[in-house]
Backbone bond lengths (Angstrom), bond angles and torsions (degrees), N, CA, C in turn:
res aa  C-N    CA-C-N  psi(-1)  N-CA   C-N-CA  omega(-1)  CA-C   N-CA-C  phi
1 M - - - 1.448 - - 1.528 110.26 -
2 D 1.288 116.34 33.24 1.463 122.11 177.47 1.521 113.34 56.56
3 G 1.321 116.12 36.08 1.460 120.31 177.22 1.515 114.84 76.60
4 I 1.331 117.89 8.27 1.462 121.61 -180.00 1.525 108.71 -103.86
5 A 1.316 116.09 124.90 1.465 121.31 179.70 1.524 109.76 -72.68
6 P 1.342 117.05 147.38 1.466 118.81 174.93 1.527 109.98 -65.58
7 K 1.319 116.36 152.09 1.469 120.69 177.67 1.525 110.41 -71.12
8 A 1.347 116.03 -36.18 1.458 121.06 -176.35 1.522 109.40 -148.89
9 I 1.329 115.41 153.89 1.462 121.06 -179.87 1.524 108.78 -147.70
10 I 1.338 116.68 144.01 1.464 122.53 178.53 1.523 108.12 -118.70
11 T 1.334 116.21 129.25 1.470 121.42 176.99 1.524 109.03 -138.49
12 D 1.333 116.03 173.44 1.457 118.83 171.93 1.530 108.11 -80.55
13 Q 1.320 117.49 -170.37 1.466 121.20 -173.70 1.521 113.61 -85.16
14 D 1.274 118.40 37.28 1.455 122.03 180.00 1.533 109.84 -75.80
15 R 1.329 116.57 117.14 1.471 122.11 -175.94 1.534 111.34 -61.81
16 A 1.332 117.18 -42.94 1.465 120.48 -179.85 1.528 110.67 -62.67
17 M 1.330 116.35 -40.70 1.464 121.06 178.59 1.529 110.08 -63.99
18 K 1.317 116.02 -43.40 1.469 120.10 179.40 1.531 110.64 -60.54
19 N 1.319 116.57 -45.21 1.465 120.79 179.49 1.528 111.57 -64.44
20 A 1.330 116.46 -42.21 1.467 120.63 -179.84 1.527 111.25 -64.21
21 I 1.322 116.73 -42.12 1.468 120.26 179.27 1.525 110.33 -62.70
22 A 1.328 116.44 -41.66 1.472 120.41 179.33 1.527 111.49 -61.71
23 I 1.328 116.80 -34.29 1.469 120.84 -179.15 1.530 111.52 -81.49
24 V 1.331 116.53 -49.13 1.463 121.50 -174.14 1.534 112.34 -77.51
25 F 1.330 116.51 -37.73 1.466 121.84 -178.73 1.530 110.23 -124.14
26 P 1.310 118.62 67.86 1.469 120.30 -174.13 1.530 114.69 -62.45
27 T 1.322 118.59 -21.79 1.467 120.25 -179.75 1.529 112.77 -98.68
28 T 1.324 117.20 -1.30 1.461 121.72 -178.85 1.525 110.28 -80.92
29 R 1.350 116.11 135.20 1.467 121.18 176.85 1.516 107.21 -78.93
30 H 1.332 117.10 121.39 1.460 122.82 -176.75 1.520 109.43 -104.23
31 R 1.316 115.39 122.80 1.461 122.22 178.81 1.518 108.58 -113.70
32 L 1.325 115.67 138.83 1.461 120.55 175.54 1.523 108.83 -90.52
33 C 1.309 115.88 143.54 1.461 122.49 -177.56 1.531 110.32 -65.24
34 L 1.323 115.73 114.80 1.458 121.70 -178.23 1.526 111.19 -62.22
35 W 1.324 117.35 -37.73 1.460 121.10 -179.74 1.527 110.96 -61.56
36 H 1.325 117.51 -44.70 1.463 120.95 179.42 1.523 111.38 -62.24
37 I 1.311 116.63 -38.74 1.461 120.57 179.92 1.521 110.23 -68.41
38 L 1.333 116.70 -51.38 1.457 120.21 -173.53 1.524 113.55 -73.05
39 K 1.324 118.16 -20.54 1.470 118.37 177.31 1.530 110.91 -70.08
40 K 1.336 117.23 -16.25 1.464 121.48 178.50 1.526 112.74 -85.59
41 V 1.320 117.92 -8.99 1.464 121.60 -175.55 1.529 112.48 -55.75
42 P 1.342 120.40 -50.74 1.467 118.83 -179.69 1.534 112.93 -59.44
43 E 1.323 116.65 -39.49 1.468 121.17 179.66 1.528 111.19 -65.64
44 K 1.318 116.78 -42.44 1.463 121.29 -173.67 1.523 113.60 -85.14
45 L 1.344 117.72 -27.49 1.465 120.31 -175.75 1.525 114.05 -122.28
46 G 1.324 117.27 -8.25 1.460 121.54 -175.38 1.513 115.41 -60.76
47 S 1.320 117.97 -22.10 1.468 120.78 -178.80 1.530 112.69 -78.98
48 Y 1.322 117.77 -12.59 1.466 121.02 177.41 1.526 108.94 -73.58
49 G 1.316 116.31 136.28 1.463 120.95 179.86 1.517 113.23 -59.13
50 S 1.301 117.09 -32.45 1.469 121.45 -176.89 1.528 113.22 -88.43
51 Y 1.324 117.06 4.69 1.467 120.22 -176.41 1.525 111.72 -56.45
52 K 1.339 116.51 -49.15 1.463 120.44 -176.35 1.523 113.08 -85.56
53 T 1.322 116.99 -11.27 1.465 119.36 -176.54 1.521 112.72 -105.38
54 G 1.295 117.11 26.58 1.455 119.03 174.33 1.512 115.81 141.56
55 M 1.324 117.61 -30.07 1.466 120.04 -176.33 1.529 111.67 -61.13
56 K 1.327 116.19 -48.74 1.466 119.95 -177.73 1.525 110.77 -61.26
57 S 1.332 116.82 -46.59 1.467 118.94 -178.93 1.527 111.29 -67.33
58 A 1.331 118.26 -33.24 1.471 121.16 176.62 1.529 110.29 -65.50
59 L 1.325 116.65 -39.35 1.465 120.57 177.59 1.527 110.55 -64.51
60 M 1.331 116.34 -47.81 1.466 120.34 -179.41 1.530 110.99 -63.06
61 K 1.325 116.49 -39.30 1.467 120.92 177.79 1.524 110.00 -62.63
62 S 1.313 116.17 -43.51 1.463 120.92 179.29 1.527 110.67 -60.00
63 V 1.309 116.70 -43.53 1.467 121.65 -177.35 1.529 111.68 -73.48
64 Y 1.331 117.11 -51.55 1.458 120.80 -170.97 1.530 115.48 -87.77
65 D 1.335 117.58 -30.08 1.462 119.59 -173.00 1.522 114.64 -95.21
66 S 1.301 117.86 -9.02 1.468 120.36 179.87 1.526 109.40 -73.08
67 Q 1.327 115.91 120.52 1.459 121.16 -178.66 1.522 112.99 -89.54
68 S 1.321 115.71 -12.84 1.464 119.87 -179.70 1.523 108.97 -142.86
69 V 1.302 115.31 166.15 1.464 121.18 177.08 1.527 109.34 -60.97
70 E 1.322 116.81 -41.95 1.465 121.04 -179.48 1.525 111.21 -62.01
71 E 1.339 116.95 -43.43 1.468 120.90 177.23 1.520 110.66 -60.33
72 F 1.325 116.01 -44.13 1.459 119.23 179.01 1.524 110.42 -60.83
73 E 1.320 117.12 -47.83 1.469 121.23 -177.80 1.527 110.71 -58.43
74 T 1.319 117.09 -43.49 1.465 121.64 179.20 1.525 110.53 -65.20
75 S 1.318 115.98 -47.67 1.461 121.70 -178.68 1.532 111.30 -63.50
76 W 1.323 116.80 -42.89 1.468 121.51 179.54 1.528 110.20 -63.19
77 D 1.326 116.07 -44.35 1.462 120.90 179.28 1.527 110.71 -60.91
78 Q 1.333 116.91 -41.00 1.468 120.95 177.14 1.527 110.57 -63.24
79 L 1.314 117.07 -42.81 1.466 121.86 178.06 1.523 110.60 -58.48
80 I 1.318 116.27 -51.31 1.463 121.63 -177.53 1.525 110.80 -62.25
81 T 1.326 116.81 -42.57 1.465 121.46 -178.06 1.528 111.38 -72.34
82 T 1.326 117.25 -48.30 1.467 121.85 -177.45 1.524 111.94 -58.46
83 Y 1.315 117.01 -41.85 1.465 120.89 -175.18 1.526 112.94 -103.65
84 N 1.320 116.75 12.75 1.471 123.09 176.28 1.537 111.42 50.29
85 L 1.322 115.10 56.46 1.463 121.47 -176.02 1.527 112.77 -105.94
86 H 1.320 116.70 19.52 1.470 121.67 -176.58 1.527 112.67 -58.00
87 E 1.318 117.55 -30.84 1.470 121.34 -175.71 1.528 113.48 -96.55
88 N 1.326 117.93 2.34 1.459 120.16 -177.65 1.534 110.04 -75.37
89 A 1.323 115.90 109.68 1.474 121.83 -175.39 1.526 112.24 -63.36
90 W 1.327 117.04 -36.80 1.463 119.91 -179.44 1.526 110.59 -64.46
91 L 1.329 116.98 -46.93 1.462 120.10 178.36 1.528 111.39 -64.86
92 Q 1.320 116.63 -35.52 1.469 119.86 176.57 1.531 110.43 -61.48
93 S 1.339 115.91 -42.62 1.474 119.05 -179.67 1.527 111.11 -68.39
94 L 1.333 117.27 -37.04 1.465 120.07 176.57 1.524 110.70 -64.08
95 Y 1.318 115.26 -43.13 1.465 119.40 -179.67 1.527 110.60 -61.97
96 A 1.308 116.72 -39.25 1.469 120.88 -179.96 1.531 111.52 -62.41
97 E 1.341 116.89 -27.60 1.471 121.09 -179.06 1.530 112.64 -107.04
98 R 1.317 117.17 16.33 1.465 121.78 -172.56 1.530 114.28 -53.50
99 E 1.324 117.00 -33.90 1.469 119.13 -178.33 1.527 112.23 -69.56
100 H 1.332 117.30 -7.31 1.468 121.68 179.59 1.530 113.63 -102.63
101 W 1.344 118.14 -7.26 1.462 117.85 -177.46 1.524 115.12 -140.89
102 V 1.320 118.98 -22.99 1.465 121.14 -178.85 1.534 108.88 -78.55
103 P 1.343 117.47 123.39 1.465 120.31 -176.34 1.534 114.74 -51.98
104 A 1.319 118.31 -36.40 1.472 120.61 -179.06 1.530 112.26 -60.61
105 F 1.322 117.44 -26.35 1.465 121.80 179.89 1.530 112.62 -87.16
106 L 1.321 116.69 -9.96 1.466 120.63 -170.34 1.525 113.65 -112.39
107 K 1.312 116.80 15.04 1.465 120.74 -176.99 1.523 113.51 -73.92
108 D 1.307 117.20 -11.38 1.463 120.60 -175.99 1.528 113.45 -79.89
109 Y 1.333 117.57 -4.08 1.466 121.83 179.49 1.518 109.97 -127.01
110 F 1.315 115.82 154.13 1.455 121.69 176.72 1.526 108.53 -86.30
111 W 1.322 116.41 120.67 1.465 121.74 -177.29 1.528 112.21 -112.44
112 A 1.314 117.59 3.02 1.473 122.34 -179.91 1.523 111.73 53.88
113 G 1.326 116.88 35.55 1.457 121.49 178.36 1.513 114.62 76.92
114 M 1.312 118.21 5.63 1.461 120.95 -177.43 1.525 111.13 -95.51
115 S 1.330 115.20 136.95 1.461 120.56 173.93 1.522 110.39 -131.38
116 T 1.326 115.00 0.32 1.458 120.06 -178.11 1.524 109.76 -134.25
117 T 1.315 113.80 170.14 1.461 120.07 173.18 1.528 107.05 -85.62
118 Q 1.335 115.96 46.41 1.453 123.95 -166.22 1.520 115.37 -57.27
119 R 1.298 118.71 -41.43 1.460 119.11 -176.57 1.524 111.12 -63.42
120 S 1.322 116.86 -48.67 1.460 119.08 -179.92 1.520 110.91 -70.06
121 E 1.334 117.53 -33.19 1.465 119.96 178.81 1.520 111.16 -65.31
122 S 1.331 117.27 -40.20 1.459 118.61 -179.79 1.524 110.73 -67.20
123 M 1.325 117.22 -35.11 1.465 120.01 176.00 1.526 110.26 -67.40
124 N 1.326 116.88 -42.18 1.465 119.92 177.47 1.520 110.44 -59.29
125 A 1.327 116.92 -44.20 1.461 120.88 -179.56 1.528 110.53 -62.64
126 F 1.322 117.07 -41.22 1.457 121.05 178.71 1.523 110.49 -59.02
127 F 1.325 116.56 -52.91 1.459 120.29 -177.00 1.520 112.10 -69.00
128 Y 1.327 117.38 -37.58 1.464 120.80 -179.16 1.524 111.06 -61.81
129 G 1.324 116.71 -32.87 1.456 120.42 -179.20 1.519 113.92 -70.04
130 Y 1.320 117.99 -19.37 1.461 120.82 -173.89 1.520 115.23 -122.10
131 F 1.307 117.32 -17.36 1.454 120.06 -173.66 1.518 110.58 -133.57
132 H 1.317 115.83 157.47 1.462 121.59 176.96 1.527 108.75 -138.92
133 A 1.310 116.57 176.18 1.469 121.34 -174.26 1.524 113.23 -60.38
134 K 1.319 118.29 -26.36 1.464 121.21 -176.58 1.533 113.07 -96.33
135 T 1.322 117.53 5.18 1.459 120.89 179.09 1.529 109.37 -68.38
136 N 1.359 115.85 124.22 1.466 118.00 177.69 1.532 109.62 -82.80
137 L 1.321 116.31 170.11 1.460 121.09 -173.54 1.527 112.22 -61.56
138 K 1.329 117.43 -42.73 1.469 120.59 -179.56 1.527 110.49 -61.87
139 E 1.326 116.30 -46.38 1.467 121.08 179.17 1.540 110.29 -62.83
140 F 1.328 116.11 -41.52 1.463 121.33 178.49 1.530 110.44 -57.71
141 V 1.337 116.25 -50.47 1.468 120.81 -178.42 1.524 110.28 -62.09
142 N 1.330 117.66 -43.73 1.471 120.91 179.12 1.529 111.34 -61.17
143 Q 1.328 116.94 -47.52 1.463 120.41 -178.92 1.527 111.02 -66.17
144 F 1.320 116.05 -39.35 1.460 120.07 178.90 1.526 110.27 -63.57
145 D 1.332 117.32 -44.60 1.467 121.28 178.06 1.524 111.24 -61.90
146 Q 1.333 116.84 -41.71 1.466 120.30 178.25 1.526 110.91 -61.68
147 E 1.314 116.97 -42.10 1.464 120.84 179.59 1.525 110.46 -66.06
148 R 1.320 117.07 -43.49 1.472 120.31 177.50 1.524 110.47 -60.40
149 Y 1.335 117.10 -40.86 1.460 120.96 178.99 1.529 110.27 -64.50
150 S 1.334 116.86 -40.96 1.468 121.09 177.46 1.521 111.10 -59.74
151 I 1.313 116.37 -46.01 1.466 121.01 179.18 1.527 109.99 -62.27
152 F 1.327 116.21 -42.21 1.459 122.15 178.05 1.529 110.35 -59.63
153 Q 1.329 117.16 -44.65 1.460 121.97 -179.68 1.529 111.09 -62.50
154 V 1.319 116.84 -43.92 1.464 121.18 179.82 1.525 109.97 -62.23
155 K 1.322 116.39 -44.71 1.470 120.03 179.35 1.529 110.70 -63.70
156 N 1.325 117.32 -40.93 1.464 120.61 178.65 1.523 111.16 -64.15
157 L 1.322 117.28 -41.30 1.460 121.15 179.09 1.530 110.11 -63.11
158 R 1.323 116.87 -43.67 1.473 120.64 177.55 1.526 110.55 -59.91
159 K 1.318 116.21 -45.22 1.464 121.37 -179.07 1.527 110.03 -63.71
160 W 1.323 117.48 -42.77 1.459 122.59 179.78 1.527 109.91 -61.52
161 K 1.341 116.41 -45.14 1.470 120.58 178.87 1.527 111.00 -63.34
162 E 1.318 115.88 -37.82 1.466 121.13 179.21 1.529 110.45 -65.52
163 V 1.323 116.97 -45.78 1.466 122.03 -178.67 1.527 111.04 -62.71
164 F 1.334 115.94 -40.03 1.457 119.94 -176.69 1.531 113.04 -97.01
165 G 1.320 117.02 10.34 1.466 121.89 175.05 1.511 114.19 63.84
166 L 1.312 117.16 38.47 1.465 120.95 -177.63 1.528 113.10 -104.23
167 N 1.318 117.93 19.14 1.477 120.61 -178.57 1.493 112.00 -72.82
């Protein structure tokens, strides 16, 4: 990038990546991928009896509905107190890094509507669905061509329905 650091960057919760960004790009705003964090919620909190009866929605409300840092702090404190989560190490670690993933803390930078590593994640999901580590090149090309043909067929069907008013 011609020696110019990016203004902002989004990554998953990789500690080495976080440390490297802090060293190499000290002025870059580093955001943690919200999707990666929140996909761990069922694993980390699902064993609590109150998980399905309010805890999960209280957590999501705290994260997504807080319009300010103060609102988040109040909402988070209510979550921790209401569900007796003071000793939960995972939530403690998330709270310690809140300025890197909670939207209310990240309003000072332009993120173009992104809160996740979504583009690369969608590509990973695409390839993961069709290929594995032992896929050889010939099989890869065949499966890739089949998938491209499938996408082509779907697009053609949509276009045909549109032309003939069958939507």
